[in-house]
PQR file with spaces between the fields and no chain letter, atoms N, CA, C, O and H, PARSE charges and radii, in Angstrom:
ATOM       1  N    MET     1       0.846   -1.178    0.004 -0.4000 1.5000
ATOM       2  CA   MET     1       0.011   -0.014   -0.007 -0.0000 2.0000
ATOM       3  C    MET     1       0.868    1.215   -0.017  0.5500 1.7000
ATOM       4  O    MET     1       1.801    1.305    0.781 -0.5500 1.4000
ATOM       5  N    LEU     2       0.603    2.168   -0.878 -0.4000 1.5000
ATOM       6  CA   LEU     2       1.422    3.366   -0.996 -0.0000 2.0000
ATOM       7  C    LEU     2       1.016    4.389    0.062  0.5500 1.7000
ATOM       8  O    LEU     2      -0.166    4.591    0.341 -0.5500 1.4000
ATOM       9  H    LEU     2      -0.155    2.096   -1.526  0.4000 1.0000
ATOM      10  N    LYS     3       2.023    5.023    0.636 -0.4000 1.5000
ATOM      11  CA   LYS     3       1.792    6.038    1.623 -0.0000 2.0000
ATOM      12  C    LYS     3       1.684    7.433    0.966  0.5500 1.7000
ATOM      13  O    LYS     3       2.540    7.806    0.164 -0.5500 1.4000
ATOM      14  H    LYS     3       2.983    4.859    0.410  0.4000 1.0000
ATOM      15  N    THR     4       0.630    8.199    1.308 -0.4000 1.5000
ATOM      16  CA   THR     4       0.479    9.501    0.729 -0.0000 2.0000
ATOM      17  C    THR     4       1.356   10.506    1.441  0.5500 1.7000
ATOM      18  O    THR     4       1.456   10.509    2.668 -0.5500 1.4000
ATOM      19  H    THR     4      -0.066    7.897    1.960  0.4000 1.0000
ATOM      20  N    SER     5       1.988   11.357    0.659 -0.4000 1.5000
ATOM      21  CA   SER     5       2.875   12.330    1.240 -0.0000 2.0000
ATOM      22  C    SER     5       2.118   13.427    1.972  0.5500 1.7000
ATOM      23  O    SER     5       0.954   13.674    1.658 -0.5500 1.4000
ATOM      24  H    SER     5       1.907   11.355   -0.337  0.4000 1.0000
ATOM      25  N    SER     6       2.723   14.071    2.909 -0.4000 1.5000
ATOM      26  CA   SER     6       2.080   15.114    3.700 -0.0000 2.0000
ATOM      27  C    SER     6       1.687   16.337    2.801  0.5500 1.7000
ATOM      28  O    SER     6       0.697   17.016    3.074 -0.5500 1.4000
ATOM      29  H    SER     6       3.669   13.870    3.165  0.4000 1.0000
ATOM      30  N    VAL     7       2.437   16.583    1.791 -0.4000 1.5000
ATOM      31  CA   VAL     7       2.116   17.609    0.842 -0.0000 2.0000
ATOM      32  C    VAL     7       0.831   17.304    0.105  0.5500 1.7000
ATOM      33  O    VAL     7      -0.014   18.182   -0.068 -0.5500 1.4000
ATOM      34  H    VAL     7       3.241   16.032    1.569  0.4000 1.0000
ATOM      35  N    ALA     8       0.678   16.075   -0.329 -0.4000 1.5000
ATOM      36  CA   ALA     8      -0.531   15.663   -1.046 -0.0000 2.0000
ATOM      37  C    ALA     8      -1.789   15.708   -0.106  0.5500 1.7000
ATOM      38  O    ALA     8      -2.883   16.090   -0.520 -0.5500 1.4000
ATOM      39  H    ALA     8       1.365   15.361   -0.189  0.4000 1.0000
ATOM      40  N    VAL     9      -1.580   15.318    1.109 -0.4000 1.5000
ATOM      41  CA   VAL     9      -2.677   15.387    2.065 -0.0000 2.0000
ATOM      42  C    VAL     9      -3.109   16.816    2.326  0.5500 1.7000
ATOM      43  O    VAL     9      -4.301   17.124    2.340 -0.5500 1.4000
ATOM      44  H    VAL     9      -0.691   15.008    1.445  0.4000 1.0000
ATOM      45  N    ALA    10      -2.136   17.682    2.532 -0.4000 1.5000
ATOM      46  CA   ALA    10      -2.414   19.097    2.793 -0.0000 2.0000
ATOM      47  C    ALA    10      -3.078   19.750    1.579  0.5500 1.7000
ATOM      48  O    ALA    10      -3.995   20.555    1.743 -0.5500 1.4000
ATOM      49  H    ALA    10      -1.168   17.431    2.521  0.4000 1.0000
ATOM      50  N    LYS    11      -2.629   19.416    0.362 -0.4000 1.5000
ATOM      51  CA   LYS    11      -3.200   19.938   -0.837 -0.0000 2.0000
ATOM      52  C    LYS    11      -4.633   19.532   -0.953  0.5500 1.7000
ATOM      53  O    LYS    11      -5.495   20.341   -1.297 -0.5500 1.4000
ATOM      54  H    LYS    11      -1.884   18.763    0.229  0.4000 1.0000
ATOM      55  N    SER    12      -4.910   18.221   -0.656 -0.4000 1.5000
ATOM      56  CA   SER    12      -6.263   17.666   -0.769 -0.0000 2.0000
ATOM      57  C    SER    12      -7.165   18.341    0.248  0.5500 1.7000
ATOM      58  O    SER    12      -8.312   18.648   -0.076 -0.5500 1.4000
ATOM      59  H    SER    12      -4.210   17.563   -0.376  0.4000 1.0000
ATOM      60  N    ARG    13      -6.700   18.582    1.448 -0.4000 1.5000
ATOM      61  CA   ARG    13      -7.538   19.213    2.511 -0.0000 2.0000
ATOM      62  C    ARG    13      -7.831   20.654    2.152  0.5500 1.7000
ATOM      63  O    ARG    13      -8.936   21.138    2.397 -0.5500 1.4000
ATOM      64  H    ARG    13      -5.767   18.332    1.711  0.4000 1.0000
ATOM      65  N    LEU    14      -6.851   21.359    1.569 -0.4000 1.5000
ATOM      66  CA   LEU    14      -7.085   22.723    1.192 -0.0000 2.0000
ATOM      67  C    LEU    14      -8.105   22.803    0.042  0.5500 1.7000
ATOM      68  O    LEU    14      -9.004   23.644    0.047 -0.5500 1.4000
ATOM      69  H    LEU    14      -5.954   20.966    1.370  0.4000 1.0000
ATOM      70  N    LYS    15      -7.944   21.920   -0.925 -0.4000 1.5000
ATOM      71  CA   LYS    15      -8.892   21.837   -2.035 -0.0000 2.0000
ATOM      72  C    LYS    15     -10.301   21.583   -1.555  0.5500 1.7000
ATOM      73  O    LYS    15     -11.242   22.193   -2.062 -0.5500 1.4000
ATOM      74  H    LYS    15      -7.214   21.237   -0.929  0.4000 1.0000
ATOM      75  N    THR    16     -10.470   20.699   -0.591 -0.4000 1.5000
ATOM      76  CA   THR    16     -11.761   20.372    0.028 -0.0000 2.0000
ATOM      77  C    THR    16     -12.346   21.615    0.669  0.5500 1.7000
ATOM      78  O    THR    16     -13.527   21.907    0.481 -0.5500 1.4000
ATOM      79  H    THR    16      -9.705   20.203   -0.179  0.4000 1.0000
ATOM      80  N    LEU    17     -11.557   22.341    1.411 -0.4000 1.5000
ATOM      81  CA   LEU    17     -12.041   23.562    2.109 -0.0000 2.0000
ATOM      82  C    LEU    17     -12.467   24.619    1.101  0.5500 1.7000
ATOM      83  O    LEU    17     -13.523   25.228    1.267 -0.5500 1.4000
ATOM      84  H    LEU    17     -10.597   22.105    1.565  0.4000 1.0000
ATOM      85  N    VAL    18     -11.680   24.852    0.066 -0.4000 1.5000
ATOM      86  CA   VAL    18     -12.001   25.875   -0.916 -0.0000 2.0000
ATOM      87  C    VAL    18     -13.265   25.488   -1.681  0.5500 1.7000
ATOM      88  O    VAL    18     -14.144   26.326   -1.884 -0.5500 1.4000
ATOM      89  H    VAL    18     -10.821   24.357   -0.069  0.4000 1.0000
ATOM      90  N    THR    19     -13.365   24.246   -2.099 -0.4000 1.5000
ATOM      91  CA   THR    19     -14.538   23.747   -2.831 -0.0000 2.0000
ATOM      92  C    THR    19     -15.759   23.840   -1.971  0.5500 1.7000
ATOM      93  O    THR    19     -16.803   24.304   -2.430 -0.5500 1.4000
ATOM      94  H    THR    19     -12.652   23.565   -1.934  0.4000 1.0000
ATOM      95  N    SER    20     -15.663   23.415   -0.737 -0.4000 1.5000
ATOM      96  CA   SER    20     -16.837   23.425    0.117 -0.0000 2.0000
ATOM      97  C    SER    20     -17.309   24.888    0.351  0.5500 1.7000
ATOM      98  O    SER    20     -18.506   25.160    0.456 -0.5500 1.4000
ATOM      99  H    SER    20     -14.815   23.038   -0.364  0.4000 1.0000
ATOM     100  N    ASP    21     -16.364   25.778    0.427 -0.4000 1.5000
ATOM     101  CA   ASP    21     -16.729   27.202    0.581 -0.0000 2.0000
ATOM     102  C    ASP    21     -17.443   27.732   -0.660  0.5500 1.7000
ATOM     103  O    ASP    21     -18.402   28.497   -0.554 -0.5500 1.4000
ATOM     104  H    ASP    21     -15.392   25.557    0.342  0.4000 1.0000
ATOM     105  N    ARG    22     -16.957   27.310   -1.866 -0.4000 1.5000
ATOM     106  CA   ARG    22     -17.584   27.799   -3.106 -0.0000 2.0000
ATOM     107  C    ARG    22     -19.008   27.299   -3.303  0.5500 1.7000
ATOM     108  O    ARG    22     -19.866   28.003   -3.835 -0.5500 1.4000
ATOM     109  H    ARG    22     -16.178   26.689   -1.952  0.4000 1.0000
ATOM     110  N    VAL    23     -19.232   26.107   -2.876 -0.4000 1.5000
ATOM     111  CA   VAL    23     -20.581   25.528   -3.056 -0.0000 2.0000
ATOM     112  C    VAL    23     -21.475   25.649   -1.834  0.5500 1.7000
ATOM     113  O    VAL    23     -22.587   25.121   -1.813 -0.5500 1.4000
ATOM     114  H    VAL    23     -18.535   25.534   -2.444  0.4000 1.0000
ATOM     115  N    CYS    24     -20.989   26.342   -0.825 -0.4000 1.5000
ATOM     116  CA   CYS    24     -21.694   26.632    0.401 -0.0000 2.0000
ATOM     117  C    CYS    24     -22.156   25.382    1.127  0.5500 1.7000
ATOM     118  O    CYS    24     -23.327   25.260    1.484 -0.5500 1.4000
ATOM     119  H    CYS    24     -20.086   26.771   -0.842  0.4000 1.0000
ATOM     120  N    CYS    25     -21.250   24.468    1.341 -0.4000 1.5000
ATOM     121  CA   CYS    25     -21.565   23.311    2.188 -0.0000 2.0000
ATOM     122  C    CYS    25     -20.367   23.047    3.058  0.5500 1.7000
ATOM     123  O    CYS    25     -19.263   23.504    2.765 -0.5500 1.4000
ATOM     124  H    CYS    25     -20.298   24.567    1.052  0.4000 1.0000
ATOM     125  N    ALA    26     -20.585   22.293    4.154 -0.4000 1.5000
ATOM     126  CA   ALA    26     -19.499   21.966    5.090 -0.0000 2.0000
ATOM     127  C    ALA    26     -18.496   21.005    4.456  0.5500 1.7000
ATOM     128  O    ALA    26     -18.902   20.158    3.660 -0.5500 1.4000
ATOM     129  H    ALA    26     -21.482   21.922    4.392  0.4000 1.0000
ATOM     130  N    PRO    27     -17.225   21.098    4.767 -0.5600 1.5000
ATOM     131  CA   PRO    27     -16.232   20.156    4.223  0.2800 2.0000
ATOM     132  C    PRO    27     -16.622   18.690    4.456  0.5500 1.7000
ATOM     133  O    PRO    27     -16.358   17.866    3.580 -0.5500 1.4000
ATOM     134  N    CYS    28     -17.218   18.333    5.556 -0.4000 1.5000
ATOM     135  CA   CYS    28     -17.600   16.981    5.774 -0.0000 2.0000
ATOM     136  C    CYS    28     -18.713   16.559    4.804  0.5500 1.7000
ATOM     137  O    CYS    28     -18.776   15.390    4.422 -0.5500 1.4000
ATOM     138  H    CYS    28     -17.432   19.002    6.268  0.4000 1.0000
ATOM     139  N    ASP    29     -19.575   17.471    4.407 -0.4000 1.5000
ATOM     140  CA   ASP    29     -20.632   17.171    3.437 -0.0000 2.0000
ATOM     141  C    ASP    29     -20.024   16.962    2.087  0.5500 1.7000
ATOM     142  O    ASP    29     -20.441   16.048    1.375 -0.5500 1.4000
ATOM     143  H    ASP    29     -19.524   18.421    4.718  0.4000 1.0000
ATOM     144  N    TYR    30     -19.067   17.751    1.695 -0.4000 1.5000
ATOM     145  CA   TYR    30     -18.366   17.606    0.435 -0.0000 2.0000
ATOM     146  C    TYR    30     -17.669   16.189    0.366  0.5500 1.7000
ATOM     147  O    TYR    30     -17.753   15.478   -0.635 -0.5500 1.4000
ATOM     148  H    TYR    30     -18.728   18.493    2.273  0.4000 1.0000
ATOM     149  N    ASP    31     -16.996   15.844    1.472 -0.4000 1.5000
ATOM     150  CA   ASP    31     -16.338   14.552    1.554 -0.0000 2.0000
ATOM     151  C    ASP    31     -17.338   13.403    1.419  0.5500 1.7000
ATOM     152  O    ASP    31     -17.093   12.417    0.724 -0.5500 1.4000
ATOM     153  H    ASP    31     -16.929   16.422    2.285  0.4000 1.0000
ATOM     154  N    ASN    32     -18.492   13.566    2.118 -0.4000 1.5000
ATOM     155  CA   ASN    32     -19.535   12.534    2.013 -0.0000 2.0000
ATOM     156  C    ASN    32     -20.087   12.386    0.600  0.5500 1.7000
ATOM     157  O    ASN    32     -20.333   11.269    0.145 -0.5500 1.4000
ATOM     158  H    ASN    32     -18.690   14.367    2.683  0.4000 1.0000
ATOM     159  N    ILE    33     -20.277   13.465   -0.070 -0.4000 1.5000
ATOM     160  CA   ILE    33     -20.764   13.437   -1.451 -0.0000 2.0000
ATOM     161  C    ILE    33     -19.747   12.703   -2.326  0.5500 1.7000
ATOM     162  O    ILE    33     -20.115   11.827   -3.109 -0.5500 1.4000
ATOM     163  H    ILE    33     -20.077   14.372    0.300  0.4000 1.0000
ATOM     164  N    CYS    34     -18.509   13.050   -2.195 -0.4000 1.5000
ATOM     165  CA   CYS    34     -17.457   12.360   -3.008 -0.0000 2.0000
ATOM     166  C    CYS    34     -17.370   10.901   -2.650  0.5500 1.7000
ATOM     167  O    CYS    34     -17.251   10.081   -3.561 -0.5500 1.4000
ATOM     168  H    CYS    34     -18.211   13.761   -1.559  0.4000 1.0000
ATOM     169  N    ARG    35     -17.419   10.512   -1.392 -0.4000 1.5000
ATOM     170  CA   ARG    35     -17.406    9.150   -0.971 -0.0000 2.0000
ATOM     171  C    ARG    35     -18.586    8.334   -1.507  0.5500 1.7000
ATOM     172  O    ARG    35     -18.415    7.190   -1.931 -0.5500 1.4000
ATOM     173  H    ARG    35     -17.515   11.178   -0.652  0.4000 1.0000
ATOM     174  N    GLU    36     -19.802    8.937   -1.486 -0.4000 1.5000
ATOM     175  CA   GLU    36     -20.958    8.239   -1.986 -0.0000 2.0000
ATOM     176  C    GLU    36     -20.900    8.103   -3.489  0.5500 1.7000
ATOM     177  O    GLU    36     -21.295    7.065   -4.021 -0.5500 1.4000
ATOM     178  H    GLU    36     -19.941    9.866   -1.142  0.4000 1.0000
ATOM     179  N    LEU    37     -20.431    9.095   -4.183 -0.4000 1.5000
ATOM     180  CA   LEU    37     -20.286    8.986   -5.658 -0.0000 2.0000
ATOM     181  C    LEU    37     -19.292    7.861   -6.013  0.5500 1.7000
ATOM     182  O    LEU    37     -19.535    7.053   -6.910 -0.5500 1.4000
ATOM     183  H    LEU    37     -20.110    9.938   -3.751  0.4000 1.0000
ATOM     184  N    PHE    38     -18.183    7.839   -5.287 -0.4000 1.5000
ATOM     185  CA   PHE    38     -17.203    6.768   -5.523 -0.0000 2.0000
ATOM     186  C    PHE    38     -17.826    5.405   -5.210  0.5500 1.7000
ATOM     187  O    PHE    38     -17.685    4.467   -5.995 -0.5500 1.4000
ATOM     188  H    PHE    38     -17.986    8.495   -4.559  0.4000 1.0000
ATOM     189  N    SER    39     -18.472    5.295   -4.140 -0.4000 1.5000
ATOM     190  CA   SER    39     -19.136    4.012   -3.762 -0.0000 2.0000
ATOM     191  C    SER    39     -20.143    3.560   -4.792  0.5500 1.7000
ATOM     192  O    SER    39     -20.172    2.386   -5.160 -0.5500 1.4000
ATOM     193  H    SER    39     -18.587    6.056   -3.502  0.4000 1.0000
ATOM     194  N    SER    40     -20.960    4.464   -5.255 -0.4000 1.5000
ATOM     195  CA   SER    40     -22.008    4.113   -6.244 -0.0000 2.0000
ATOM     196  C    SER    40     -21.341    3.703   -7.580  0.5500 1.7000
ATOM     197  O    SER    40     -21.713    2.681   -8.156 -0.5500 1.4000
ATOM     198  H    SER    40     -20.936    5.418   -4.956  0.4000 1.0000
ATOM     199  N    LEU    41     -20.384    4.468   -8.065 -0.4000 1.5000
ATOM     200  CA   LEU    41     -19.786    4.208   -9.347 -0.0000 2.0000
ATOM     201  C    LEU    41     -18.906    2.890   -9.301  0.5500 1.7000
ATOM     202  O    LEU    41     -18.817    2.157  -10.286 -0.5500 1.4000
ATOM     203  H    LEU    41     -20.081    5.298   -7.597  0.4000 1.0000
ATOM     204  N    SER    42     -18.295    2.644   -8.167 -0.4000 1.5000
ATOM     205  CA   SER    42     -17.422    1.487   -8.039 -0.0000 2.0000
ATOM     206  C    SER    42     -18.226    0.173   -8.071  0.5500 1.7000
ATOM     207  O    SER    42     -17.646   -0.897   -8.255 -0.5500 1.4000
ATOM     208  H    SER    42     -18.367    3.240   -7.367  0.4000 1.0000
ATOM     209  N    LYS    43     -19.485    0.243   -7.903 -0.4000 1.5000
ATOM     210  CA   LYS    43     -20.338   -0.990   -8.026 -0.0000 2.0000
ATOM     211  C    LYS    43     -20.409   -1.420   -9.480  0.5500 1.7000
ATOM     212  O    LYS    43     -20.604   -2.603   -9.759 -0.5500 1.4000
ATOM     213  H    LYS    43     -19.956    1.112   -7.753  0.4000 1.0000
ATOM     214  N    TYR    44     -20.254   -0.482  -10.420 -0.4000 1.5000
ATOM     215  CA   TYR    44     -20.443   -0.755  -11.815 -0.0000 2.0000
ATOM     216  C    TYR    44     -19.150   -0.653  -12.633  0.5500 1.7000
ATOM     217  O    TYR    44     -19.098   -1.105  -13.777 -0.5500 1.4000
ATOM     218  H    TYR    44     -20.095    0.479  -10.194  0.4000 1.0000
ATOM     219  N    MET    45     -18.132   -0.069  -12.054 -0.4000 1.5000
ATOM     220  CA   MET    45     -16.832    0.115  -12.758 -0.0000 2.0000
ATOM     221  C    MET    45     -15.688   -0.243  -11.868  0.5500 1.7000
ATOM     222  O    MET    45     -15.774   -0.120  -10.646 -0.5500 1.4000
ATOM     223  H    MET    45     -18.174    0.299  -11.125  0.4000 1.0000
ATOM     224  N    GLU    46     -14.619   -0.686  -12.469 -0.4000 1.5000
ATOM     225  CA   GLU    46     -13.394   -0.925  -11.685 -0.0000 2.0000
ATOM     226  C    GLU    46     -12.603    0.397  -11.600  0.5500 1.7000
ATOM     227  O    GLU    46     -11.920    0.807  -12.538 -0.5500 1.4000
ATOM     228  H    GLU    46     -14.549   -0.786  -13.462  0.4000 1.0000
ATOM     229  N    ILE    47     -12.733    1.039  -10.425 -0.4000 1.5000
ATOM     230  CA   ILE    47     -12.005    2.295  -10.200 -0.0000 2.0000
ATOM     231  C    ILE    47     -11.379    2.219   -8.825  0.5500 1.7000
ATOM     232  O    ILE    47     -11.791    1.425   -7.980 -0.5500 1.4000
ATOM     233  H    ILE    47     -13.288    0.706   -9.663  0.4000 1.0000
ATOM     234  N    THR    48     -10.388    3.049   -8.615 -0.4000 1.5000
ATOM     235  CA   THR    48      -9.719    3.165   -7.280 -0.0000 2.0000
ATOM     236  C    THR    48      -9.824    4.619   -6.859  0.5500 1.7000
ATOM     237  O    THR    48     -10.022    5.521   -7.674 -0.5500 1.4000
ATOM     238  H    THR    48     -10.054    3.695   -9.302  0.4000 1.0000
ATOM     239  N    GLU    49      -9.685    4.809   -5.559 -0.4000 1.5000
ATOM     240  CA   GLU    49      -9.737    6.193   -5.074 -0.0000 2.0000
ATOM     241  C    GLU    49      -8.627    7.056   -5.570  0.5500 1.7000
ATOM     242  O    GLU    49      -8.776    8.277   -5.613 -0.5500 1.4000
ATOM     243  H    GLU    49      -9.525    4.076   -4.898  0.4000 1.0000
ATOM     244  N    GLU    50      -7.490    6.462   -5.959 -0.4000 1.5000
ATOM     245  CA   GLU    50      -6.347    7.236   -6.443 -0.0000 2.0000
ATOM     246  C    GLU    50      -6.661    7.820   -7.842  0.5500 1.7000
ATOM     247  O    GLU    50      -6.177    8.903   -8.171 -0.5500 1.4000
ATOM     248  H    GLU    50      -7.369    5.470   -5.925  0.4000 1.0000
ATOM     249  N    ASN    51      -7.460    7.121   -8.660 -0.4000 1.5000
ATOM     250  CA   ASN    51      -7.720    7.634  -10.016 -0.0000 2.0000
ATOM     251  C    ASN    51      -9.132    8.206  -10.161  0.5500 1.7000
ATOM     252  O    ASN    51      -9.633    8.353  -11.275 -0.5500 1.4000
ATOM     253  H    ASN    51      -7.853    6.241   -8.392  0.4000 1.0000
ATOM     254  N    PHE    52      -9.771    8.529   -9.031 -0.4000 1.5000
ATOM     255  CA   PHE    52     -11.116    9.038   -9.045 -0.0000 2.0000
ATOM     256  C    PHE    52     -11.092   10.468   -8.471  0.5500 1.7000
ATOM     257  O    PHE    52     -10.587   10.689   -7.370 -0.5500 1.4000
ATOM     258  H    PHE    52      -9.363    8.410   -8.125  0.4000 1.0000
ATOM     259  N    ARG    53     -11.633   11.420   -9.215 -0.4000 1.5000
ATOM     260  CA   ARG    53     -11.612   12.817   -8.744 -0.0000 2.0000
ATOM     261  C    ARG    53     -12.960   13.502   -9.009  0.5500 1.7000
ATOM     262  O    ARG    53     -13.529   13.367  -10.092 -0.5500 1.4000
ATOM     263  H    ARG    53     -12.044   11.240  -10.109  0.4000 1.0000
ATOM     264  N    VAL    54     -13.450   14.216   -8.036 -0.4000 1.5000
ATOM     265  CA   VAL    54     -14.722   14.914   -8.199 -0.0000 2.0000
ATOM     266  C    VAL    54     -14.472   16.377   -7.947  0.5500 1.7000
ATOM     267  O    VAL    54     -13.825   16.748   -6.967 -0.5500 1.4000
ATOM     268  H    VAL    54     -12.987   14.325   -7.156  0.4000 1.0000
ATOM     269  N    GLU    55     -14.990   17.221   -8.842 -0.4000 1.5000
ATOM     270  CA   GLU    55     -14.931   18.690   -8.676 -0.0000 2.0000
ATOM     271  C    GLU    55     -16.364   19.175   -8.681  0.5500 1.7000
ATOM     272  O    GLU    55     -17.109   18.913   -9.626 -0.5500 1.4000
ATOM     273  H    GLU    55     -15.516   16.920   -9.638  0.4000 1.0000
ATOM     274  N    ILE    56     -16.759   19.886   -7.624 -0.4000 1.5000
ATOM     275  CA   ILE    56     -18.123   20.385   -7.496 -0.0000 2.0000
ATOM     276  C    ILE    56     -18.088   21.887   -7.558  0.5500 1.7000
ATOM     277  O    ILE    56     -17.392   22.536   -6.777 -0.5500 1.4000
ATOM     278  H    ILE    56     -16.154   20.099   -6.857  0.4000 1.0000
ATOM     279  N    CYS    57     -18.836   22.439   -8.485 -0.4000 1.5000
ATOM     280  CA   CYS    57     -18.962   23.928   -8.586 -0.0000 2.0000
ATOM     281  C    CYS    57     -20.448   24.269   -8.348  0.5500 1.7000
ATOM     282  O    CYS    57     -21.267   23.366   -8.183 -0.5500 1.4000
ATOM     283  H    CYS    57     -19.401   21.912   -9.120  0.4000 1.0000
ATOM     284  N    ARG    58     -20.776   25.496   -8.331 -0.4000 1.5000
ATOM     285  CA   ARG    58     -22.155   25.875   -8.140 -0.0000 2.0000
ATOM     286  C    ARG    58     -23.067   25.443   -9.313  0.5500 1.7000
ATOM     287  O    ARG    58     -24.266   25.230   -9.133 -0.5500 1.4000
ATOM     288  H    ARG    58     -20.110   26.230   -8.465  0.4000 1.0000
ATOM     289  N    THR    59     -22.484   25.322  -10.488 -0.4000 1.5000
ATOM     290  CA   THR    59     -23.325   25.009  -11.676 -0.0000 2.0000
ATOM     291  C    THR    59     -23.180   23.611  -12.185  0.5500 1.7000
ATOM     292  O    THR    59     -24.016   23.168  -12.971 -0.5500 1.4000
ATOM     293  H    THR    59     -21.510   25.495  -10.634  0.4000 1.0000
ATOM     294  N    HIS    60     -22.127   22.863  -11.767 -0.4000 1.5000
ATOM     295  CA   HIS    60     -21.948   21.554  -12.344 -0.0000 2.0000
ATOM     296  C    HIS    60     -21.062   20.682  -11.399  0.5500 1.7000
ATOM     297  O    HIS    60     -20.417   21.173  -10.473 -0.5500 1.4000
ATOM     298  H    HIS    60     -21.447   23.224  -11.128  0.4000 1.0000
ATOM     299  N    ILE    61     -21.080   19.361  -11.699 -0.4000 1.5000
ATOM     300  CA   ILE    61     -20.237   18.389  -10.962 -0.0000 2.0000
ATOM     301  C    ILE    61     -19.435   17.714  -12.043  0.5500 1.7000
ATOM     302  O    ILE    61     -20.001   17.209  -13.012 -0.5500 1.4000
ATOM     303  H    ILE    61     -21.604   18.962  -12.451  0.4000 1.0000
ATOM     304  N    LEU    62     -18.095   17.696  -11.892 -0.4000 1.5000
ATOM     305  CA   LEU    62     -17.205   17.046  -12.873 -0.0000 2.0000
ATOM     306  C    LEU    62     -16.559   15.879  -12.176  0.5500 1.7000
ATOM     307  O    LEU    62     -15.916   16.039  -11.139 -0.5500 1.4000
ATOM     308  H    LEU    62     -17.636   18.107  -11.105  0.4000 1.0000
ATOM     309  N    ILE    63     -16.736   14.658  -12.768 -0.4000 1.5000
ATOM     310  CA   ILE    63     -16.160   13.462  -12.242 -0.0000 2.0000
ATOM     311  C    ILE    63     -15.148   12.984  -13.301  0.5500 1.7000
ATOM     312  O    ILE    63     -15.510   12.821  -14.467 -0.5500 1.4000
ATOM     313  H    ILE    63     -17.258   14.529  -13.611  0.4000 1.0000
ATOM     314  N    THR    64     -13.876   12.757  -12.901 -0.4000 1.5000
ATOM     315  CA   THR    64     -12.877   12.319  -13.841 -0.0000 2.0000
ATOM     316  C    THR    64     -12.139   11.054  -13.272  0.5500 1.7000
ATOM     317  O    THR    64     -12.015   10.876  -12.060 -0.5500 1.4000
ATOM     318  H    THR    64     -13.582   12.889  -11.954  0.4000 1.0000
ATOM     319  N    PHE    65     -11.683   10.232  -14.169 -0.4000 1.5000
ATOM     320  CA   PHE    65     -10.945    9.035  -13.814 -0.0000 2.0000
ATOM     321  C    PHE    65      -9.516    9.172  -14.436  0.5500 1.7000
ATOM     322  O    PHE    65      -9.324    9.885  -15.421 -0.5500 1.4000
ATOM     323  H    PHE    65     -11.783   10.376  -15.154  0.4000 1.0000
ATOM     324  N    ALA    66      -8.584    8.508  -13.862 -0.4000 1.5000
ATOM     325  CA   ALA    66      -7.233    8.520  -14.404 -0.0000 2.0000
ATOM     326  C    ALA    66      -7.269    8.096  -15.851  0.5500 1.7000
ATOM     327  O    ALA    66      -7.867    7.075  -16.191 -0.5500 1.4000
ATOM     328  H    ALA    66      -8.739    7.929  -13.061  0.4000 1.0000
ATOM     329  N    GLY    67      -6.612    8.897  -16.729 -0.4000 1.5000
ATOM     330  CA   GLY    67      -6.558    8.629  -18.102 -0.0000 2.0000
ATOM     331  C    GLY    67      -7.611    9.315  -18.922  0.5500 1.7000
ATOM     332  O    GLY    67      -7.502    9.368  -20.147 -0.5500 1.4000
ATOM     333  H    GLY    67      -6.126    9.726  -16.453  0.4000 1.0000
ATOM     334  N    ASP    68      -8.667    9.861  -18.256 -0.4000 1.5000
ATOM     335  CA   ASP    68      -9.679   10.632  -18.942 -0.0000 2.0000
ATOM     336  C    ASP    68      -9.112   11.989  -19.313  0.5500 1.7000
ATOM     337  O    ASP    68      -8.330   12.576  -18.565 -0.5500 1.4000
ATOM     338  H    ASP    68      -8.755    9.818  -17.261  0.4000 1.0000
ATOM     339  N    GLU    69      -9.517   12.483  -20.487 -0.4000 1.5000
ATOM     340  CA   GLU    69      -9.129   13.813  -20.843 -0.0000 2.0000
ATOM     341  C    GLU    69     -10.296   14.772  -20.595  0.5500 1.7000
ATOM     342  O    GLU    69     -11.448   14.438  -20.873 -0.5500 1.4000
ATOM     343  H    GLU    69     -10.152   12.006  -21.095  0.4000 1.0000
ATOM     344  N    THR    70      -9.991   15.976  -20.066 -0.4000 1.5000
ATOM     345  CA   THR    70     -11.026   16.920  -19.734 -0.0000 2.0000
ATOM     346  C    THR    70     -11.025   18.007  -20.692  0.5500 1.7000
ATOM     347  O    THR    70     -11.838   18.924  -20.585 -0.5500 1.4000
ATOM     348  H    THR    70      -9.056   16.248  -19.841  0.4000 1.0000
């Protein structure tokens, strides 16, 4: 199992805080939304948390997987 660097963890936490502020929800709510999306999609697709990313804005939700082009 790979260990996540402290820089990556800090970057992820900061991104969560900024995103949750932009969409007017608590950071824990944002994390729960991302976790539930991952859980739902992983039932139908082979994905890992490392290659799964969710961006939530006021007007849209963007879900990307490793290798996807945006």
